N, C-alpha and C positions, 0 to 999 in steps of 0.2 A: 504494500500500500504506500509505504514511504517513497519507494522509487517511482511508483506510478504518479503520485501527487507532484513530486519534484519534476518528473518528466513533463507532466501536464503544464506546470507552472513555467518551466523552461520553454516549452513549445509556444505558450501564450505570449511569453516575453519576446521571443524571437519574432512571432507574428506581428506583435505590436511594433517592434523595432523596425521590421521590414515595411510595415504600413507607414510608420512615421518617416522613414527614409524616402519611401516613394512619394509621400506627400510633399516633403521638402524639395525633392527633385522636380515634382510637378510645378510647385510654386516658382522655383528658380527658372524652369523652362518657360512658364507663363510670363514672368517678368522679362525674360529675354525676348520673347515674342513681342510683348507690348512695347519694348524699347526698340524693336525693329532691328536688333543686332544679328538675329539668326536668319533673316530673310535676305537673300541676294539673288539677282537675276543676271542672266546673260542675254544678249540680243537675240540669240536663237530661240529663247523661250517665248518671246513676245507673240509670234503668230499663233501659238497654241492657246493664248489667253484671250484672244479676240473673238467676238461674236460675228461670224461672217454673214449673219442675217442683215447686218448693217449695210451690205452692198445694195440691197433692195433694188434689184434690176427691174426696170420698167420700160415698156414700149408706150410712148406718149403721143405719137402722131406719125404722119407720113411726110415725106419730102421728095424733092425732085432735083436731080443733078443734071445740069446742061450736058448734052442736048436732049434731055427728056428721060433720063434714067431714073426710075422710081426707087425710093428707099424708105427706111423707117427712122423715126427719131427716137433715140433711146436715152434713158436717164439712169444713172446709178451713182453710188458713192464709193470712192476709193480711200484706203487708209494712207493719207499723205504724210502725216507726221506723228511722231511719238513725243509726248510732252510730260515731263515729271515736275512736281513741285515738292520742295522740302523746306523744313523749318531752319535747318542749320546750314550756313554757307559751306560749300565744299562737300556736302553729303549727297548721296545718290543711292538708288536701288540697284544700279547696274554695276556689278562688281568690277569688271574690267576697266571702267571709266573712273574709278576712284582716284587714281594718281593724277589724271588729267584735270578733273574737276577740283580736287584739292589744291592743285597748283594754280588754277584759275582763281580760286577764292583768295589765295594769298596775294596774287597780283592785283586783284580787285580791291582788296583791303588797303594795299599800299597806295593805289591811285585815289581811293576815297579819302584817306588820311591827308594826302598831299593837296587835294583839290577842294574838299568839303569846306574848309575854312574860308575859301574865297567866295562862297555862295551866300548871298543874302536873301535868297528867294524862299518864302514860306512854303513849307511842305504840306501837301494835302493828300488824303487817302482817296480823293475822288468821290467822297460821299456828300459833298456839299458843305462840309465843315472846312474851316480855314487851317486848322492845325491837326497834327496827328495826336489826338487825344479822344477819350470817351470810351464808352462800352462797346464791345464787339470789334475793336480794332485788331486786325491780324496782319501778319506779314509772311510772305512766302518767297523763296528763291525759285526760279523757273529755268528749266533746261529744255530746249527744243531740238529734236533729232529727226533725221529722215527715218521714216518707218522702215524697220529692217526687213530685207528681202521683199520689198514692195513690188518690184518688177516681176519677181518669180511667182509670188502668190497671186498677182493679178493677171498673169500671162493668159490664163484660160478665158478671161473676159475682155481683155484689151482688143479693141477693134481699130478702126481708122480714125478715132477721135484725134483731132489735130493738137489738142492741148495736153498731150501726155507729158508728164514731168520728167525732166532729165535727171539721171542719177548724179549725185555729187558727194560732197563730204557728209559724213554721218552727223557730225555735230553742227548745228545751225546757229544756236544762240545759247549763251550761258549768262544768266543775269549777274553772276558774281563778277564777270569781266566788265559788265555794263553797270557797275555798282553805283557810280555817281548819279546816273539818270534813274536807275531802278529804285534807288533809295531816296535820293533828294530831288532829282528831276528839275534842275534849273532851267533847262531848255523846254522840257515838257510843260512846265508851268506857263510858258509863253506861247504854247501851241494855241492857235485860234479855237480849237475844239475843246480845250480843257475847261474853260469857264462855262461854255454851253453844256458840256457833258456833266459837270458837277451840279449845275443848276437843274438839269433834267433828271438827275439820278434818282431822286426821291419819287418823282412821278412815274418813272419807268419801273422801279422796284415794286410799286404798289399796283400799277395797272398792267404790267407785263408788256408795255408797248415798246416798239423799236422806233427810234428817231434817227434814221440814217445809220451811221455807225457810232452815234454818240453814247448809246447805252445798250446793255445786253438784257433787255426784257426785265424779268423779275430779279435778275442778279445784280442790277445796278449799273453805274456808269462805266464806260470804256476808258475815258480819259480822266485825268492824266494817267498814262500807262506806267504805273509804278507797282512795286510789290506790296504796297499797303492797301488794304480794303477794309471797310467797315461793314460787316455782315454777321448776323447771329449764327450762321452755319459755317463751320470750318471747311466742310466739303465744298460748299458753294464758293467760299473764299479761294480755295485751290483752283476751282474751275475758272474763276475770274482771272487769276494770275496766269493760268494756261492760255486763255484767249488773248490777254494783253501781250503775252510773250510771242504768240503766233503773229499778232498784228505788227509787233516790232520787227520780228525776224523776216517779215515780208516787205519791209521798206526797201526802196531802191535809192541808192546814193545818199543815205542818211549820214550826216556828219556829227549828229548828236549822240546817237546810240551806237554801241559797239556790237555789230553783227558779224559773226564769223563767215556765214554764207547765206545769201538770200534763199528763201524757200522756193522761189521760182513761180509763184502764183500770188494772186491777190485774193485774200480770204473774203468770203461772203458770210457774215454772221447770221444772216437770215435764212440761208439755204444750206450751209455746211452743218455738220453735226459733231458732237463729242461723245466718246464712250469711256467711261471709267473702267479700268481693268485691274487696278490695285488700289485699296486692299481687297475689294470685291468687285464683281462685274456688274455694271449697271445696264448693259444694253445701250443702244444709241439713244441719245437725247438731243433735242433741239437746244441750241445755245440760247440761254435766257429762259428755258422752260421752268415752270413753277416747281420749286423744290419739293412741294408737297407730294408730287407725283413720282419722285425718284430718289430723293436724298436720304430717306430713312434707312438706318442700318449700314451706312457707308462710311462711318467715321473710322479713320486710321489712328490707332493708338500711338504709332510712331511719328505721326504728322507727315508721312510721305504718301504721295498720290501719283498714280500713273494714268495718263489719258491717251487715247488715240484721237487724232483730229481727222475726221472724214470729210473729204472734199467732194462736192457734187460735180458731176460731169454730165453734160448734155451734148449730143452730136447726132448727125445724120450718117447712117451707114447704108451701103448699097450691096 
């Protein structure tokens, strides 16, 4: 009986110890996941994270090519860009890019320190307020990349549409390198659309209206194109930063912003789409779409978000 009771006690003790150890390991793993330290991607992983229903191929009409050759008008969306937002300068979800982006953050910090003291322009989040203060103010760094393997994954649908994007450098824009404008925005503050966008931001966010490219429907103002935004949703704040970064990286001949390579197209916020693929998949959403319809359950505990920018294409094929 003595041996049996001791053996039983020992077994219970070991079981409790193992359970405690497993619980501790689980908590540590959970904290690691929440901190975003255990999750890393490579570019080859991206196509498998995308909802290809977003292509949404349609035949929308008929057309005629001289001298009378009939054809059809098609419309679809292609994954043009990959955009990530992070909270910490130099951070990224893509493991192989860590050294490049960390170096860019260091360069950007040096430029910001040397130039920021020369700026006397008040900084705004684009929310209609004059200063960076108040509730729900948030900041994101943004990185714009060419969508990996874009030509390969779209080869089965590419036709004779004349506006096919040329392949170029993978990295298009890093907000860390553009730190002076992305954080302070001395030139952005003087942009003709900045005052109008800030003034219309409240109206747009309430009504969901689009006023040219001044605002993004329910998400708020487009200008000034900085990393600061006032919004109650962190997920929407990330989406706004992503769209602003796409707008900047599509500029031609800009001397204010530092863009590594132009995207090669002019974005249309009313017809193009976004898709969140990390931390969870959202499916394609319209830019400015009411957050009530898609935002729930999308919060990233690491503060990192990954988006696909889908560009609409329309053309006549014969």
